[in-house]
C-alpha positions as CSV (number, residue, x, y, z in Angstrom):
1,X,-0.5,-8.8,7.6
2,X,1.2,-8.1,10.9
3,X,-1.0,-7.3,13.9
4,X,0.2,-4.0,15.4
5,X,0.7,-4.6,19.1
6,X,-0.7,-2.1,21.7
7,X,2.7,-1.5,23.2
8,X,6.0,-1.6,21.3
9,X,9.3,-1.7,23.1
10,X,9.6,-1.8,26.9
11,X,5.9,-2.1,27.3
12,X,6.3,-5.7,26.2
13,X,9.5,-6.4,28.1
14,X,11.6,-5.0,25.3
15,X,10.5,-7.8,22.9
16,X,8.3,-5.5,20.9
17,X,11.3,-3.5,19.4
18,X,12.2,-6.2,17.0
19,X,8.6,-6.3,15.7
20,X,8.7,-2.7,14.5
21,X,10.5,-3.4,11.2
22,X,8.2,-6.2,10.4
23,X,5.2,-4.0,11.0
24,X,6.6,-1.3,8.6
25,X,7.5,-3.9,6.0
26,X,3.9,-5.2,6.1
27,X,2.5,-1.7,5.8
28,X,4.7,-1.1,2.7
29,X,3.4,-4.4,1.2
30,X,-0.2,-3.3,1.9
31,X,0.4,0.1,0.3
32,X,1.9,-1.5,-2.8
33,X,-1.0,-3.9,-3.1
34,X,-3.5,-1.0,-2.9
35,X,-1.5,1.0,-5.4
36,X,-1.3,-1.9,-7.8
37,X,-5.1,-2.6,-7.6
38,X,-5.9,1.1,-8.2
39,X,-3.6,1.1,-11.3
40,X,-5.3,-2.1,-12.5
41,X,-8.7,-0.5,-12.1
42,X,-7.7,2.6,-14.0
43,X,-6.4,0.4,-16.8
44,X,-9.7,-1.5,-16.9
45,X,-11.6,1.8,-17.1
46,X,-9.4,3.0,-20.0
47,X,-10.1,-0.3,-21.8
48,X,-13.9,0.0,-21.3
49,X,-15.6,1.5,-24.3
50,X,-18.6,2.5,-22.1
51,X,-16.7,5.1,-20.0
52,X,-16.0,8.7,-21.0
53,X,-13.1,9.3,-23.3
54,X,-10.7,10.1,-20.5
55,X,-7.2,8.7,-19.9
56,X,-7.8,7.6,-16.4
57,X,-4.5,5.9,-16.0
58,X,-2.6,9.0,-17.1
59,X,-4.5,11.4,-14.9
60,X,-5.2,9.4,-11.7
61,X,-2.2,7.0,-11.3
62,X,-0.6,7.5,-7.9
63,X,3.0,8.5,-7.7
64,X,5.6,5.8,-7.0
65,X,6.0,4.9,-3.3
66,X,9.0,6.6,-1.7
67,X,9.1,3.9,0.9
68,X,10.8,0.7,-0.2
69,X,12.1,-2.3,1.6
């Protein structure tokens, strides 16, 4: 995961501008990972016989990410 610098751009002598795409790509990766873990949890709940008879995956699955690399 990228560390987000305090200043991006001229605040770091201009060197921070090139970091911005890397920061965004890492954020996309983090969002994808969280989304995948949520879907896996919903699938596990659906498979569990002890939970209510609700289709968790169908009702709570997040929409696909609009941001892609």
